[in-house]
C-alpha positions in Angstrom: -23.6 -17.2 -9.8 -21.0 -16.2 -7.6 -20.1 -17.8 -4.4 -17.9 -17.1 -1.3 -17.2 -19.5 0.9 -15.7 -17.4 3.8 -14.7 -17.0 7.3 -16.8 -13.2 9.1 -13.9 -12.0 10.5 -11.5 -13.0 7.5 -10.1 -9.7 5.9 -9.6 -11.5 2.6 -12.5 -12.5 2.5 -14.1 -9.2 3.3 -11.9 -8.0 0.7 -13.7 -10.3 -2.1 -17.1 -9.7 -1.6 -16.1 -5.9 -1.7 -14.5 -7.0 -5.3 -17.5 -8.7 -6.2 -20.2 -5.5 -4.7 -18.2 -3.0 -6.0 -18.6 -4.8 -10.2 -22.1 -4.8 -9.2 -21.9 -8.4 -9.1 -24.6 -10.5 -6.5 -22.4 -13.1 -5.0 -23.9 -16.1 -2.0 -21.6 -16.1 0.5 -21.3 -18.9 2.8 -20.4 -19.0 6.2 -17.6 -21.5 6.2 -17.9 -21.9 9.9 -21.6 -22.3 10.2 -22.7 -23.9 7.2 -19.7 -26.1 5.8 -19.4 -27.0 2.0 -21.3 -30.3 1.1 -19.1 -32.9 -0.5 -20.5 -32.1 -4.0 -19.3 -28.3 -3.5 -15.8 -29.8 -2.0 -15.1 -32.5 -4.6 -15.5 -29.4 -7.4 -13.7 -27.5 -5.4 -11.0 -29.5 -4.8 -10.8 -30.7 -8.5 -10.7 -26.7 -10.0 -7.9 -25.8 -7.4 -6.2 -28.9 -8.0 -6.5 -30.7 -4.7 -6.1 -30.6 -1.4 -2.8 -28.6 -0.6 -4.3 -26.1 -2.1 -7.2 -25.8 -0.1 -5.8 -26.5 3.1 -4.8 -23.3 5.7 -1.1 -24.0 6.7 -1.2 -21.1 9.5 -4.0 -22.8 10.9 -3.2 -24.0 14.6 -4.8 -27.3 13.5 -3.1 -28.0 10.5 -0.5 -30.5 11.8 -3.4 -32.8 12.7 -4.5 -32.8 9.2 -1.0 -32.8 8.1 0.0 -36.3 10.3 -3.2 -38.3 8.1 -2.0 -40.2 5.7 -4.7 -41.4 3.2 -6.0 -38.6 0.7 -9.5 -39.3 2.0 -8.7 -39.3 5.7 -7.5 -35.4 4.7 -11.0 -34.9 2.4 -13.2 -36.0 5.5 -11.3 -33.7 8.2 -11.0 -30.7 5.9 -15.0 -31.5 5.6 -15.7 -31.6 8.6 -13.1 -28.7 10.5 -13.9 -25.9 7.8 -11.7 -23.8 9.9 -8.8 -25.8 8.2 -9.4 -24.7 4.8 -8.0 -21.5 3.9 -10.5 -18.5 2.5 -12.6 -16.9 0.6 -13.4 -20.0 -1.6 -14.5 -18.1 -4.7 -16.5 -20.5 -6.9 -17.9 -19.6 -10.5 -19.8 -23.0 -11.7 -17.1 -25.5 -12.0 -14.6 -22.7 -11.4 -12.6 -22.2 -8.0 -10.1 -20.6 -6.4 -8.9 -20.5 -3.3 -7.3 -17.2 -1.3 -8.2 -13.4 -2.8 -6.9 -13.3 -6.5 -8.8 -10.4 -8.7 -7.0 -11.2 -11.7 -8.8 -14.3 -11.6 -11.8 -12.8 -10.6 -11.6 -10.2 -13.3 -11.5 -12.8 -16.6 -14.4 -14.4 -14.9 -16.4 -11.1 -15.0 -15.1 -10.5 -19.0 -16.1 -13.9 -19.9 -19.8 -13.6 -18.3 -20.4 -10.2 -20.6 
């Protein structure tokens, strides 16, 4: 099952939902600002995408606050408690994940699912 963690007003999140819908793939949408992400989901996604730098939204107004934190554990906690600091969409396929609009990767996932 494909999971999309996103923000309702995020253009790229809407594009990701449309990508899968057009291909007849059911997705589970999780509103990141409303529900957030569990610690287990966060750890899995962070590992799949290559770390905090890939997850953090450098365009967020509060990004500077995250950048000042010295320890990775503090940054993890900040991202978990303030999911608005994460780039979206976060698309998860089991242990695989992407951040942002990545249709080429998603096409490969769908080919593997056949």
